[in-house]
C-alpha positions as CSV (number, residue, x, y, z in Angstrom):
1,M,-72.6,85.0,-53.2
2,I,-69.6,85.1,-50.5
3,I,-70.6,86.3,-47.2
4,V,-68.0,88.3,-45.1
5,L,-67.8,89.9,-41.8
6,D,-66.7,93.3,-42.8
7,K,-65.1,95.8,-45.3
8,E,-61.6,95.0,-44.8
9,T,-62.3,91.2,-45.7
10,Q,-64.5,92.3,-48.6
11,A,-61.6,94.5,-50.1
12,Y,-59.0,91.3,-49.4
13,I,-61.3,89.4,-51.6
14,K,-61.9,91.8,-54.3
15,S,-58.3,92.1,-54.7
16,I,-58.1,88.4,-55.4
17,N,-60.8,88.4,-57.8
18,P,-62.9,91.5,-58.3
19,N,-65.8,89.5,-60.0
20,I,-66.6,87.4,-56.8
21,D,-70.0,88.6,-55.6
22,I,-69.9,89.6,-51.7
23,C,-72.4,90.3,-48.9
24,I,-71.1,91.8,-46.0
25,N,-73.3,90.3,-42.9
26,S,-72.0,90.3,-39.3
27,N,-75.3,88.1,-38.2
28,A,-74.5,85.4,-40.8
29,E,-74.0,81.8,-39.7
30,K,-71.2,81.3,-42.2
31,F,-68.9,84.0,-43.0
32,L,-65.0,84.7,-43.8
33,C,-63.2,87.2,-41.5
34,L,-59.6,88.3,-42.2
35,E,-57.6,88.8,-39.1
36,D,-54.0,89.3,-38.8
37,K,-53.4,88.5,-42.6
38,V,-55.2,85.0,-42.0
39,L,-58.3,84.2,-44.0
40,T,-60.6,82.1,-41.7
41,L,-64.3,80.7,-42.6
42,H,-66.7,80.8,-39.5
43,N,-69.4,78.5,-39.7
44,I,-71.7,78.5,-36.7
45,D,-69.5,77.4,-33.6
46,Q,-66.7,76.3,-35.9
47,K,-64.1,77.9,-37.6
48,L,-61.6,76.7,-40.4
49,S,-58.3,78.4,-41.9
50,I,-55.5,76.9,-43.8
51,D,-51.7,76.8,-42.6
52,F,-49.2,75.3,-44.6
53,S,-46.7,76.1,-42.0
54,S,-48.4,73.9,-39.6
55,T,-46.5,71.0,-37.7
56,D,-48.6,68.3,-39.8
57,I,-47.6,69.9,-43.1
58,L,-43.8,70.4,-42.2
59,E,-43.6,66.8,-40.9
60,R,-44.9,65.6,-44.4
61,I,-42.7,67.8,-46.2
62,N,-39.5,67.3,-44.2
63,P,-37.1,65.1,-46.7
64,K,-36.0,63.1,-43.9
65,T,-39.6,61.9,-43.3
66,K,-40.6,58.9,-45.2
67,K,-42.5,59.3,-48.3
68,C,-46.3,59.3,-47.6
69,N,-48.6,57.1,-49.8
70,V,-49.9,59.9,-52.3
71,V,-46.2,60.6,-53.0
72,Q,-45.2,57.0,-53.8
73,A,-48.5,56.5,-55.9
74,V,-48.0,59.7,-57.8
75,E,-44.2,59.1,-58.4
76,G,-43.9,55.6,-58.9
77,R,-40.8,54.8,-60.5
78,S,-40.5,58.3,-62.0
79,K,-37.2,60.3,-61.0
80,G,-38.1,63.5,-62.9
81,I,-40.4,66.5,-62.0
82,L,-43.8,65.8,-62.9
83,K,-46.7,68.0,-63.9
84,I,-49.5,66.8,-61.7
85,L,-53.4,68.1,-62.0
86,D,-55.3,67.7,-58.6
87,T,-58.8,68.0,-59.5
88,T,-60.2,68.0,-55.9
89,A,-57.7,70.4,-53.8
90,G,-59.7,70.4,-50.8
91,L,-57.5,71.7,-48.0
92,G,-54.2,71.4,-50.2
93,R,-52.3,69.1,-48.2
94,D,-51.6,66.4,-50.9
95,A,-51.0,69.4,-53.3
96,F,-48.3,70.9,-51.1
97,T,-46.8,67.8,-50.4
98,L,-46.5,66.8,-53.9
99,A,-45.1,70.3,-54.6
100,S,-42.7,70.0,-51.9
101,R,-41.3,67.2,-53.9
102,G,-40.3,69.5,-56.7
103,H,-43.4,68.9,-58.9
104,L,-45.5,71.6,-60.8
105,V,-49.1,71.3,-59.6
106,T,-52.4,72.7,-60.7
107,A,-54.9,72.5,-58.1
108,I,-58.4,73.0,-58.9
109,E,-61.2,73.9,-56.0
110,K,-64.6,74.4,-57.0
111,D,-66.1,75.7,-53.7
112,T,-65.3,79.5,-53.7
113,Y,-65.0,79.8,-49.8
114,I,-62.2,76.8,-49.8
115,F,-60.6,78.2,-52.9
116,L,-60.1,81.7,-50.9
117,L,-58.9,79.8,-47.8
118,L,-56.2,77.9,-50.0
119,Y,-55.3,81.4,-51.8
120,N,-54.6,82.9,-48.4
121,A,-52.7,80.0,-47.3
122,L,-50.4,80.2,-50.6
123,E,-50.0,83.7,-50.4
124,R,-48.8,83.5,-46.7
125,A,-46.4,80.5,-48.0
126,K,-44.9,82.8,-50.7
127,N,-44.0,85.1,-47.9
128,N,-42.2,82.5,-45.9
129,T,-38.6,82.0,-46.9
130,H,-39.1,78.1,-46.1
131,L,-42.1,77.6,-48.2
132,E,-41.5,80.1,-50.8
133,E,-40.3,77.8,-53.7
134,I,-43.0,75.1,-52.9
135,A,-45.8,77.6,-52.9
136,N,-44.5,78.8,-56.5
137,R,-44.9,75.5,-57.9
138,M,-48.6,75.4,-57.3
139,E,-51.2,76.9,-59.4
140,L,-54.5,77.4,-57.9
141,L,-57.7,77.5,-59.9
142,N,-61.4,78.3,-58.8
143,T,-63.2,76.3,-61.4
144,D,-65.4,73.2,-62.0
145,S,-62.8,70.3,-62.7
146,C,-64.9,68.8,-65.5
147,D,-65.3,71.9,-67.2
148,F,-61.5,72.5,-66.9
149,I,-60.8,69.0,-68.3
150,L,-63.1,69.6,-71.5
151,K,-61.4,72.9,-72.4
152,T,-57.8,72.5,-71.5
153,N,-55.0,71.8,-74.0
154,T,-52.7,71.3,-71.3
155,S,-51.2,67.7,-71.0
156,F,-50.0,66.3,-67.4
157,D,-48.1,63.4,-66.2
158,C,-50.6,62.7,-63.4
159,V,-54.1,63.4,-62.5
160,Y,-55.2,62.9,-58.9
161,L,-58.3,62.7,-57.4
162,D,-59.5,62.6,-53.9
163,P,-63.0,62.0,-53.7
164,M,-64.3,63.0,-49.8
165,F,-65.5,60.2,-47.9
166,P,-66.8,60.2,-44.3
167,E,-63.8,60.4,-42.0
168,R,-62.6,57.8,-39.6
169,K,-61.6,58.5,-36.0
170,K,-58.7,61.1,-36.0
171,S,-57.0,63.6,-33.9
172,A,-59.8,66.3,-32.7
173,K,-58.0,68.8,-35.1
174,V,-58.6,66.9,-38.2
175,K,-61.9,66.0,-37.2
176,K,-63.2,69.5,-36.7
177,E,-61.6,70.7,-39.9
178,M,-63.4,67.9,-42.0
179,Q,-66.5,68.5,-40.1
180,I,-66.8,72.0,-41.6
181,F,-65.5,71.0,-44.8
182,H,-68.1,68.1,-45.5
183,K,-70.9,70.9,-44.5
184,I,-69.7,73.2,-47.5
185,A,-68.1,71.1,-49.9
186,F,-69.1,67.4,-49.9
187,N,-69.7,66.0,-53.2
188,E,-71.6,62.6,-54.0
189,D,-69.5,59.7,-55.5
190,E,-71.7,59.8,-58.7
191,N,-70.0,63.5,-59.4
192,N,-66.7,61.8,-58.8
193,S,-67.3,59.0,-61.0
194,E,-68.3,61.5,-63.8
195,L,-65.0,63.5,-63.4
196,L,-63.2,60.3,-63.5
197,E,-64.8,59.1,-66.8
198,K,-64.2,62.6,-68.3
199,I,-60.4,62.1,-67.3
200,M,-60.3,58.8,-68.8
201,T,-62.1,59.8,-72.0
202,H,-60.1,63.0,-72.8
203,R,-56.6,61.4,-71.8
204,I,-55.0,64.6,-70.7
205,A,-52.4,62.4,-68.5
206,K,-50.5,59.1,-68.5
207,K,-52.1,57.8,-65.4
208,V,-55.1,58.7,-63.1
209,I,-54.5,58.3,-59.1
210,V,-57.9,57.9,-57.2
211,K,-58.0,57.7,-53.3
212,R,-60.5,55.6,-51.7
213,P,-61.3,54.1,-48.3
214,I,-59.5,50.9,-47.9
215,K,-62.9,49.0,-48.4
216,A,-64.7,51.1,-50.8
217,N,-65.9,49.9,-54.2
218,F,-64.0,51.3,-57.2
219,L,-64.8,54.6,-58.4
220,A,-67.3,54.4,-61.2
221,N,-66.9,50.5,-61.0
222,K,-63.3,50.8,-62.8
223,Q,-61.0,48.4,-62.2
224,P,-57.4,50.0,-61.4
225,T,-54.1,49.1,-63.3
226,S,-52.6,48.5,-59.7
227,Q,-52.9,49.8,-56.1
228,L,-51.0,51.0,-53.4
229,K,-52.7,50.3,-50.0
230,G,-52.3,52.1,-46.5
231,K,-54.0,51.3,-43.3
232,A,-57.3,53.3,-43.7
233,N,-57.3,54.0,-47.3
234,R,-55.8,53.0,-50.9
235,F,-54.6,54.6,-53.9
236,D,-56.2,53.2,-57.3
237,I,-53.8,53.6,-60.0
238,Y,-55.1,53.9,-64.0
239,S,-52.8,53.9,-66.5
240,I,-54.0,55.3,-69.6
């Protein structure tokens, strides 16, 4: 059940998916609200929206900016356009960054609240002449990644998995975003381990990239083929 503030927000969400169960409740602690075409999630005294035109995102996708670690890990030595499956879309930063490189990205987000925020952000990006091409390279799905992997007949060049982990100290803005994100969409490591097992078993891609804290154990205790290490996290690379 998705809780919204008013009928305008309800109508907007029904236009995205008429099958979503919606309840209007202006007194709820957690609810969605559409204002000036921006969908925002309110949770007690915090709020969260996604904006692919933010300074942070624009800096990441600037061709003059050094390739970030996720791009280096996913692309490797490849020079061509890749088909990428992001099984843990979250706030969509990595998926959007990869799409900005020309790749075709299928992004899965299980939590319906976060999915709706992502959908709204992509919708606004498609109406931005500078971001339209990038947004059109992304397909967004609201489903369970394990179920998708079991049922899909599509092959990908790379599958990306970013299990959520406790955030280190960052800017206040990012910290607030992750606080509310953790509250509503946190997954235990054992769920992510199951996801990795299914990805490896069903061989829907040539390689799998798993983002981990720099000192964390390997997900599902699987030794990666190689690694790309940053300051706070690393990317474990599995060749299939």
